Wavefront OBJ file of the C-alpha trace (Angstrom):
o trace
v 13.786 -101.870 93.969
v 16.124 -104.098 91.950
v 13.290 -106.298 90.895
v 10.878 -103.142 89.922
v 14.232 -102.251 87.701
v 14.451 -105.549 86.620
v 11.013 -105.542 85.622
v 10.796 -102.616 83.595
v 14.115 -103.322 81.643
v 12.381 -106.466 80.714
v 9.471 -104.844 79.531
v 11.172 -102.009 77.562
v 13.532 -104.802 75.654
v 10.448 -106.344 74.687
v 8.894 -103.214 73.773
v 12.027 -102.554 71.909
v 11.909 -105.958 70.089
v 8.172 -105.339 69.070
v 9.066 -102.170 67.420
v 11.895 -104.058 65.255
v 9.198 -106.215 64.196
v 7.159 -102.965 63.197
v 10.209 -101.825 61.305
v 10.473 -105.167 59.537
v 7.128 -105.040 59.103
v 7.389 -101.883 57.149
v 10.422 -103.513 55.212
v 8.972 -106.013 54.419
v 5.478 -104.562 53.144
v 6.926 -102.021 51.328
v 6.073 -104.058 48.097
v 2.850 -104.311 48.846
v 1.815 -100.723 48.823
v 4.149 -99.292 46.245
v 5.108 -101.878 43.433
v 1.964 -101.226 41.367
v 2.655 -97.510 41.139
v 6.696 -98.457 40.455
v 5.520 -101.023 37.634
v 3.454 -98.654 35.817
v 6.103 -95.863 36.070
v 3.208 -93.608 37.727
v 5.932 -92.544 40.773
v 9.679 -92.961 41.102
v 10.793 -95.561 43.718
v 11.499 -92.450 46.342
v 8.351 -90.944 45.504
v 6.164 -93.933 45.966
v 8.158 -94.806 49.345
v 7.996 -91.759 50.723
v 4.204 -91.039 50.026
v 3.754 -94.615 51.620
v 5.345 -94.271 54.832
v 3.797 -90.469 55.392
v -0.017 -92.092 54.736
v 1.465 -95.222 56.961
v 1.694 -92.754 60.261
v -1.767 -91.291 59.634
v -3.657 -94.382 58.676
v -1.982 -95.675 62.094
v -3.678 -92.779 63.865
v -7.339 -93.923 62.461
v -8.459 -96.826 65.073
v -7.932 -99.551 67.246
v -10.382 -102.193 66.384
v -7.577 -104.659 64.951
v -5.310 -104.323 67.779
v -8.370 -104.987 70.269
v -8.302 -108.353 68.120
v -4.856 -109.014 69.219
v -5.253 -107.778 72.613
v -7.973 -110.239 73.568
v -9.540 -111.932 70.839
v -7.427 -114.796 70.239
v -7.219 -115.585 74.037
v -7.332 -113.847 77.586
v -4.700 -110.990 77.791
v -3.614 -112.701 80.833
v -2.285 -115.823 78.917
v 0.671 -113.384 76.893
v 3.150 -113.737 79.318
v 6.435 -111.959 78.812
v 7.976 -115.388 77.352
v 5.131 -116.104 74.971
v 5.166 -112.766 74.048
v 9.126 -112.871 73.123
v 8.739 -115.993 71.572
v 5.726 -114.675 69.266
v 7.710 -111.759 68.204
v 11.338 -113.592 67.539
v 9.248 -116.095 65.526
v 7.395 -113.457 62.901
v 10.777 -111.793 62.741
v 12.473 -115.098 62.092
v 10.162 -115.822 59.478
v 10.217 -112.494 57.890
v 13.846 -112.537 57.620
v 13.665 -115.608 55.941
v 10.965 -114.909 53.671
v 13.041 -111.602 52.687
v 16.061 -113.279 51.877
v 14.056 -115.594 49.265
v 12.248 -112.333 47.944
v 8.823 -114.238 49.098
v 5.941 -111.769 49.648
v 4.515 -113.224 52.837
v 2.100 -112.053 55.763
v 3.658 -110.196 58.641
v -0.069 -110.361 60.087
v -0.048 -114.063 60.104
v 3.348 -114.321 61.357
v 2.643 -112.911 63.825
v -0.474 -114.212 64.787
v 0.943 -117.699 64.345
v 3.868 -116.909 66.919
v 1.122 -115.615 69.720
v -1.082 -118.039 69.066
v 1.545 -120.896 69.019
v 3.415 -119.169 72.141
v -0.244 -119.292 73.809
v -0.805 -122.867 73.227
v 2.628 -124.497 74.129
v 2.836 -122.379 77.325
v -0.846 -122.928 78.694
v -3.354 -125.504 76.347
v -5.144 -125.341 73.150
v -8.230 -124.944 74.933
v -7.645 -121.369 76.028
v -7.583 -120.439 72.381
v -10.680 -118.715 70.905
v -10.778 -120.658 67.441
v -13.949 -118.801 66.199
v -12.336 -115.714 66.526
v -9.185 -117.388 64.652
v -11.356 -118.808 62.122
v -13.422 -115.865 61.108
v -10.960 -113.276 61.441
v -7.615 -114.965 60.182
v -8.094 -118.360 58.345
v -11.561 -117.179 56.024
v -10.320 -114.029 55.647
v -6.878 -115.283 54.283
v -8.597 -117.398 52.127
v -11.272 -115.084 50.862
v -9.146 -111.495 50.882
v -7.282 -112.742 47.709
v -10.354 -113.885 45.776
v -12.249 -110.945 46.637
v -8.878 -108.976 45.459
v -8.865 -110.256 42.293
v -12.376 -109.933 41.445
v -12.711 -106.099 42.452
v -9.724 -105.224 40.859
v -10.674 -107.054 37.659
v -13.931 -105.280 37.762
v -12.454 -101.949 38.479
v -9.875 -102.249 35.610
v -12.494 -103.554 32.724
v -14.806 -100.572 34.416
v -11.699 -98.130 33.500
v -10.825 -99.597 30.132
v -14.618 -98.812 28.997
v -14.424 -95.631 30.099
v -11.371 -94.583 28.255
v -11.921 -96.977 25.508
v -13.189 -94.270 23.044
v -10.549 -91.855 23.702
v -8.165 -91.436 20.347
v -4.775 -90.469 22.734
v -3.927 -93.694 24.687
v -1.122 -91.857 25.698
v -3.012 -89.075 27.411
v -5.302 -91.406 28.753
v -2.163 -93.414 30.464
v -1.011 -90.239 31.950
v -4.373 -89.067 33.535
v -4.486 -92.680 35.001
v -1.035 -92.708 36.203
v -1.632 -89.243 37.974
v -4.679 -90.400 39.850
v -2.477 -93.586 40.870
v -0.607 -91.164 43.024
v -3.797 -90.709 44.788
v -4.709 -94.714 45.288
v -0.957 -95.522 46.077
v -2.006 -92.708 49.166
v -5.305 -94.858 49.804
v -3.557 -97.966 49.699
v -0.848 -97.013 51.983
v -3.267 -95.305 54.714
v -5.339 -98.360 54.515
v -2.091 -100.642 55.124
v -1.153 -98.140 58.153
v -4.724 -98.674 59.691
v -4.510 -102.530 59.562
v -0.934 -103.452 60.044
v 0.318 -101.016 62.515
v -2.716 -102.215 64.815
v -0.791 -105.753 64.911
v 2.279 -104.435 67.028
v 0.153 -101.922 68.625
v -1.493 -104.693 70.589
v 1.495 -106.646 71.326
v 3.021 -103.504 73.072
v -0.195 -102.938 74.570
v -0.161 -106.637 76.075
v 3.613 -106.058 77.217
v 2.554 -103.075 79.376
v -0.366 -104.479 80.595
v 1.230 -108.031 82.049
v 4.129 -106.149 83.140
v 1.449 -103.921 85.151
v 2.553 -100.972 83.302
v -1.047 -99.958 82.585
v -3.934 -100.786 84.160
v -6.507 -102.089 81.700
v -5.527 -103.886 78.136
v -6.203 -100.219 76.138
v -3.588 -99.451 74.044
v -1.948 -95.782 74.898
v -1.772 -92.840 72.352
v 1.769 -92.837 72.552
v 2.092 -96.445 71.646
v -0.214 -95.696 68.500
v 2.082 -93.081 67.265
v 5.407 -95.051 68.095
v 3.946 -97.988 65.973
v 3.094 -95.970 63.108
v 6.167 -94.197 62.755
v 8.032 -97.479 63.043
v 5.928 -98.647 60.327
v 6.607 -95.547 58.209
v 10.620 -96.044 58.730
v 10.252 -99.672 57.686
v 8.367 -98.985 55.007
v 10.719 -95.864 53.773
v 13.699 -98.477 53.839
v 11.803 -101.168 52.175
v 12.770 -104.128 50.487
v 13.472 -103.660 46.584
v 13.774 -107.084 45.725
v 10.059 -108.192 47.132
v 8.966 -105.060 44.928
v 10.422 -106.615 41.884
v 8.422 -109.907 42.423
v 5.202 -108.106 42.913
v 5.616 -105.165 40.505
v 7.024 -107.468 37.290
v 7.019 -111.455 37.981
v 3.159 -111.573 39.137
v 1.980 -109.680 36.177
v 2.455 -106.670 34.120
v 0.299 -104.343 34.754
v -0.679 -101.308 32.881
v -1.720 -97.690 34.711
v -5.223 -98.755 34.652
v -3.928 -101.927 36.269
v -2.190 -100.114 38.788
v -5.314 -98.015 39.890
v -7.701 -100.974 40.145
v -5.310 -103.237 41.977
v -4.516 -100.308 44.451
v -8.073 -99.137 44.934
v -9.731 -102.827 45.477
v -7.073 -103.927 48.073
v -7.103 -100.534 50.043
v -10.830 -100.857 50.007
v -10.503 -104.481 51.687
v -8.154 -103.484 54.021
v -9.946 -100.437 55.169
v -13.109 -102.205 55.740
v -11.110 -105.383 57.580
v -9.549 -102.539 59.729
v -13.192 -101.203 60.946
v -14.269 -104.721 61.627
v -11.225 -105.434 63.638
v -9.756 -108.135 61.056
v -6.024 -108.311 61.048
v -6.075 -108.724 57.309
v -3.071 -109.198 55.549
v -2.011 -106.727 53.297
v 0.142 -109.194 51.198
v -2.716 -111.389 50.264
v -4.682 -108.516 49.583
v -2.880 -106.836 47.410
v -1.681 -109.728 45.676
v -4.856 -111.048 44.652
v -5.449 -107.480 43.019
v -2.541 -107.375 41.198
v -3.773 -110.930 39.928
v -7.193 -109.679 39.214
v -5.852 -106.668 37.208
v -3.561 -108.598 35.200
v -5.916 -111.095 34.051
v -8.100 -108.260 32.797
v -5.666 -107.802 30.009
v -5.264 -111.202 29.298
v -5.518 -114.755 31.003
v -1.506 -114.890 29.887
v -0.987 -111.654 31.950
v -0.673 -113.506 35.307
v 2.637 -115.760 36.070
v 0.892 -118.466 37.793
v 4.084 -120.243 38.323
v 4.932 -117.278 40.587
v 1.589 -117.094 42.147
v 1.484 -120.647 43.243
v 5.172 -120.532 45.142
v 3.339 -117.375 46.924
v 0.106 -119.349 47.853
v 2.052 -122.418 49.004
v 4.337 -119.782 51.814
v 1.026 -118.401 52.575
v -0.255 -121.510 53.515
v 2.733 -122.559 55.581
v 3.134 -118.980 57.589
v 0.715 -119.782 60.112
v 1.524 -123.146 61.110
v 5.425 -122.547 60.648
v 5.158 -119.799 63.117
v 2.948 -121.679 65.586
v 5.786 -124.131 65.778
v 8.894 -121.726 65.633
v 7.389 -120.018 68.631
v 6.664 -122.725 70.416
v 10.259 -124.040 70.127
v 11.476 -120.507 71.045
v 9.325 -120.684 73.849
v 10.977 -123.893 74.861
v 14.238 -122.570 75.068
v 12.781 -119.384 77.106
v 11.338 -121.317 79.841
v 14.589 -123.325 80.227
v 16.354 -120.549 80.742
l 1 2 3 4 5 6 7 8 9 10 11 12 13 14 15 16 17 18 19 20 21 22 23 24 25 26 27 28 29 30 31 32 33 34 35 36 37 38 39 40 41 42 43 44 45 46 47 48 49 50 51 52 53 54 55 56 57 58 59 60 61 62 63 64 65 66 67 68 69 70 71 72 73 74 75 76 77 78 79 80 81 82 83 84 85 86 87 88 89 90 91 92 93 94 95 96 97 98 99 100 101 102 103 104 105 106 107 108 109 110 111 112 113 114 115 116 117 118 119 120 121 122 123 124 125 126 127 128 129 130 131 132 133 134 135 136 137 138 139 140 141 142 143 144 145 146 147 148 149 150 151 152 153 154 155 156 157 158 159 160 161 162 163 164 165 166 167 168 169 170 171 172 173 174 175 176 177 178 179 180 181 182 183 184 185 186 187 188 189 190 191 192 193 194 195 196 197 198 199 200 201 202 203 204 205 206 207 208 209 210 211 212 213 214 215 216 217 218 219 220 221 222 223 224 225 226 227 228 229 230 231 232 233 234 235 236 237 238 239 240 241 242 243 244 245 246 247 248 249 250 251 252 253 254 255 256 257 258 259 260 261 262 263 264 265 266 267 268 269 270 271 272 273 274 275 276 277 278 279 280 281 282 283 284 285 286 287 288 289 290 291 292 293 294 295 296 297 298 299 300 301 302 303 304 305 306 307 308 309 310 311 312 313 314 315 316 317 318 319 320 321 322 323 324 325 326 327 328 329 330 331 332 333 334
């Protein structure tokens, strides 16, 4: 009986840790979904964050393809032991806090995946990892998504400028675009919830499965809802410093650029969610903001800030793999 209580308490402690990560994920990624609407003055900070939080929850309920990738895509669920999952979560949380302190838009998704893969490698061996899934579902999208976001956003921004080029009342045009951006913010937030919440859904499902609290590695409906809720709460209380980096330092955007960047990144995220790819919202929206900024002028993008962001993106996966391995070593000694 005491053994059963200890097992359950350990499982619940890990679930709480996973929800802390989900909250920090939303807190850290708020900038991704609301920065452009705030920078173009389409929405005030409170309005934008409220819309983002609501649509995060709705998006979380839209499917579980990404969660399935987290559960069994990178390795068999049996290798995700409690210590591995604890190390993965702690490494991702640590990385999120470090990058938040430096106001760097990094990928919570890649931090968690790096932590999970690192924990499995150091606990079992490198041969159990499905590197084909890691390559095609994580590493290649990490490279391709900012580029696609850049191109698609630039195309949409130029198209909007063409549509409204003959308008003699630019103030009226900007007001129309600002109203439309309310919808594009909601769409991006929905897509963000559809993709980002599922990573933690997958982790909690692994916790329940490996503690034998569920019979199959399939996400229960209450896990889906609670992850969406904690992502939304994190979004609601999100980080203003990262919002400043994306909304003012990466590129100066017009209302048409704001709409273009949100639409393009939302489309990419939604497609990735349906394909089961744990895409980084940070990478998609950052590339889209660059594309929208470039469409106005080649000097519209602060390439110095972009360079520091890209370096941080490249470092996330290997850093979290190593951090997870270090934490796992300590946990195994306890």
